[in-house]
C-alpha positions in Angstrom: 31.6 4.7 7.3 30.5 3.5 10.7 28.4 0.8 9.1 31.4 -0.6 7.2 33.5 -0.9 10.2 30.7 -2.2 12.3 29.8 -5.0 9.8 32.9 -7.1 10.3 32.5 -6.8 14.1 28.9 -7.8 13.8 29.8 -10.8 11.6 32.5 -11.9 14.0 30.1 -11.6 16.9 27.6 -13.8 15.0 30.4 -16.3 14.3 31.4 -16.6 17.9 27.8 -16.7 19.1 27.2 -19.7 16.8 30.3 -21.4 18.2 28.9 -20.9 21.8 25.8 -22.2 23.5 23.3 -21.1 20.9 22.6 -17.7 22.4 19.6 -15.8 21.1 20.8 -12.7 19.2 18.4 -10.1 17.8 19.2 -7.1 15.6 17.0 -4.0 15.7 17.0 -0.5 14.3 16.5 2.0 17.2 16.4 5.0 14.9 13.5 3.4 13.0 11.7 2.7 16.3 12.2 6.3 17.4 11.2 7.8 14.1 8.0 5.9 14.2 7.0 7.5 17.5 4.8 10.6 17.4 6.3 11.9 20.7 9.8 11.6 19.3 9.0 13.3 16.0 7.3 16.2 17.9 10.2 16.6 20.3 12.7 16.5 17.4 10.6 19.1 15.6 10.6 21.4 18.6 14.4 21.1 18.8 14.8 21.7 15.1 12.6 24.8 15.4 14.6 26.1 18.3 17.9 25.5 16.5 16.6 27.2 13.4 15.6 30.4 15.3 18.9 30.5 17.2 20.9 29.9 14.0 19.2 32.8 12.4 20.1 34.9 15.4 23.7 33.8 15.2 23.8 34.6 11.5 22.2 38.0 12.1 24.8 38.9 14.7 27.7 37.9 12.5 26.2 39.8 9.6 25.9 42.9 11.8 29.6 42.4 12.8 30.6 42.1 9.1 28.7 45.3 8.4 30.4 47.0 11.3 33.8 45.8 10.1 33.2 46.9 6.5 32.1 50.4 7.7 35.2 50.6 9.9 37.4 49.6 7.0 35.8 52.3 4.8 36.0 55.0 7.5 39.4 54.0 9.1 41.5 56.6 7.4 39.2 59.4 8.4 39.0 58.3 12.1 41.1 59.6 14.9 43.1 57.1 16.9 40.6 57.3 19.7 37.6 56.7 17.4 39.4 53.9 15.6 40.1 52.2 19.0 36.4 52.6 20.0 35.2 51.0 16.8 37.7 48.2 17.0 36.6 47.6 20.6 33.0 47.6 19.6 33.7 45.0 16.9 35.6 42.8 19.3 32.9 43.1 21.9 30.2 42.2 19.3 32.2 39.2 18.2 32.6 38.0 21.8 28.9 38.4 22.4 28.0 36.5 19.2 30.4 33.6 20.2 29.0 33.6 23.8 25.4 33.5 22.4 26.4 30.6 20.1 28.0 28.7 22.9 25.1 29.4 25.3 22.7 27.9 22.7 24.7 25.2 20.9 27.6 24.5 23.2 28.2 21.1 25.0 26.2 22.4 28.0 24.1 24.8 26.0 20.4 25.3 25.9 19.8 23.0 22.9 21.7 20.2 24.7 19.6 20.7 27.8 16.4 20.9 26.0 17.3 17.7 24.0 17.9 15.9 27.3 14.5 17.1 28.6 12.6 16.2 25.5 14.4 13.2 24.0 15.9 11.2 26.9 12.5 10.2 28.4 11.5 8.8 25.1 14.8 7.0 24.6 14.4 5.6 28.2 11.0 4.3 27.2 12.4 2.6 24.1 15.3 1.0 26.1 12.9 -0.2 28.7 10.8 -1.8 26.0 14.0 -3.4 24.6 15.0 -4.8 27.9 11.4 -6.1 28.6 11.4 -7.8 25.1 14.8 -9.4 25.8 13.9 -10.7 29.2 10.4 -12.0 28.3 11.7 -13.8 25.2 15.0 -15.0 26.8 17.1 -13.0 24.3 20.8 -12.9 25.3 22.0 -10.1 23.1 20.3 -7.3 21.2 22.3 -5.3 18.7 21.4 -1.9 17.1 22.3 -2.1 13.5 22.7 1.6 13.2 24.6 2.3 16.3 28.4 2.8 16.7 28.4 0.8 19.9 25.9 -1.7 18.6 25.1 -3.6 21.8 21.8 -2.5 23.5 21.2 -5.4 25.8 23.4 -8.3 27.1 22.3 -10.8 29.6 24.4 -10.3 32.7 25.5 -13.9 32.6 27.7 -13.1 29.6 29.5 -10.2 31.4 32.9 -11.5 32.5 34.3 -8.2 33.6 34.8 -9.3 37.2 36.6 -12.4 36.1 39.0 -10.4 34.0 39.6 -8.0 36.9 40.5 -10.9 39.2 43.3 -11.9 36.7 44.9 -8.5 36.7 47.6 -8.1 39.3 
């Protein structure tokens, strides 16, 4: 889906680039570069292994909650109001703990995200430094990633006209 919407933008960019001053444009596949790196594959495997262990834990917790609930449903008519309330509270507490565990491991600031930053970001930084070095040593003006939603990985600063646009805004 992203590739389809990205292709017209990419073609338009190439058209305008050809109209301009013969800028040098290069297209690369960052995913392919990363996948070819042993460090990246190993880091990704570590993350996958962690996620798998945590997913099993989450599933186990929810299975236990389901068992608790089914037992509660079966016993409900035999329980006193006090016991019924205790069992309901226990189920609610178990659900809360399961959700908290899931958020702690997989949430936006969870352990998987943190570990991903620790393991993957240095490798990505290494790749982006290599891209920038490639661009500057070969006088490349623009480098596009064919598999990225944003697409642009490197642009020579002389093509950044942000400040000129800001000056025209009143």
